[in-house]
N, C-alpha and C positions, 0 to 999 in steps of 0.2 A: 501592541497587539501580541500575541502569542504566536508560534509558528502552528499552522492549522495543520492537520495531518487526517484524512478521510479512510478509517478502514471499512473494507468491504467482504462481508462474511455471513454465511448463514448460521451457522453454527453460533448460538445465542451466548451460551458460556465462553467462547472464546473470544468472541466481539468483546463482553463487558470485561472480561480480564485484562485483554491488552488495554482496552479504554481508560479503565480505572488506571494500571501501570503508567502509561503514557500522559496522563491527565499530571499523576504525580512528581512525572520530570518536568512539567510544567509548559506542556503542548496543550494546545486546545483541539481536541476530537469530536469529529464528527462522524457518525455511523450511517452503515447501510447493508439491510438484510438479504437484498435479492438484487436482480438486474436493476428493475424499475426504481427503488430507491436510489441505486447508483448512478441512474441516469439524472434522476431531478437531482441529486447534489454534483454531479459531472458540471452540470449545466446550470447551476443557480448563479447568476451574477456577482452575488457576493461572497461566494464561498473562498476563493483564494487559496486554493490546498496548495501547501509547499511540497507534501508528500503523499502518495497515497500505497496502502498497504490491501492488496486484493487477494482472495482465497482463489486458488487455481478452480477449484471443484466449487460452482455455484448451485443452488437448488436444481435447475435442468439443464445448465449451461456451462461452459467452462468460462470462467474467471478473465482467460486471455482472449478469448472470442468476443465478450462482452465488453471487454479493454478497447481491442482493435475496432469493434463497430463504432464505439463513443470518439475514437480517435476518425474514424472515416467522416462523423458528422459533426465533428469540429471541436472537439474536446481542446484542450490545450496541451499538446504535445512535449513539452519541455517540462511537466509537472513529472517528476521521478517517481516511477513506480517500484514496488516491493512485491510479488508475486511470493505468496506463500502455500504450502501443501502440506496434507497428511503421507501424498504418495513418495516425498522421498526419507521417508524415514531411515534411519541408518545408511542412508547415501552422501557420503562427503563430496559427492562429485560436482552437486549441485554450486558448488562455489566457482567452475567452469563457466557458469550461467551468467556472470556478472559483468557490469558495464555500467557506464558512469550514467546511463537514464534508467536501467532497470536491473532488479536482481531479483533470485529465485531463492526463499529461506527455508526451511523443513518446517513445520507446526510447531515439532516436538525440541524446534534450538532453544537454548538455554536464554530466556530474555535480555539477559544481558546482553546477549550475542546480537538480538535481534535489536535493543537499543545502539548497540555499537553500526551494526547496519544502516540504520536509520541516521544516525549522526555522520557518517560518512557519504551517503546519498546526499544529505543536505548540505553538507562541506562541498562536495564535488559540484553538485548544482551552484552554491554561491559564487564559486570561483570560476564556473562557466559564464555567469551571467555579468560580472565584473569584467571579464577577459574582453 
């Protein structure tokens, strides 16, 4: 089975662009366009996500708030998360907000850099699970 990634973004064009790009890299990609779809995907017993990409600005709520709410209700906290945002354009300080469990990446980031960050997060998570 391929590595499964969930992309959560209310921007349909961005969602489809990322989905196609990651599928070409061999990932299995599922998508959610809003809080309800994110909720449904997060609690799907067959989902088994290796990583989640979440836009910080979802329709009426912050993606970070939705994520925290899902964790509160029992979503697997061991799934690494990359938060994406258009608010960080031109700001390289986002790299300070990197961790083994989560990361922030500007939406305008080069797709190759995003792929590198995905690989870093997946590798780190794999190493943590082995240790």
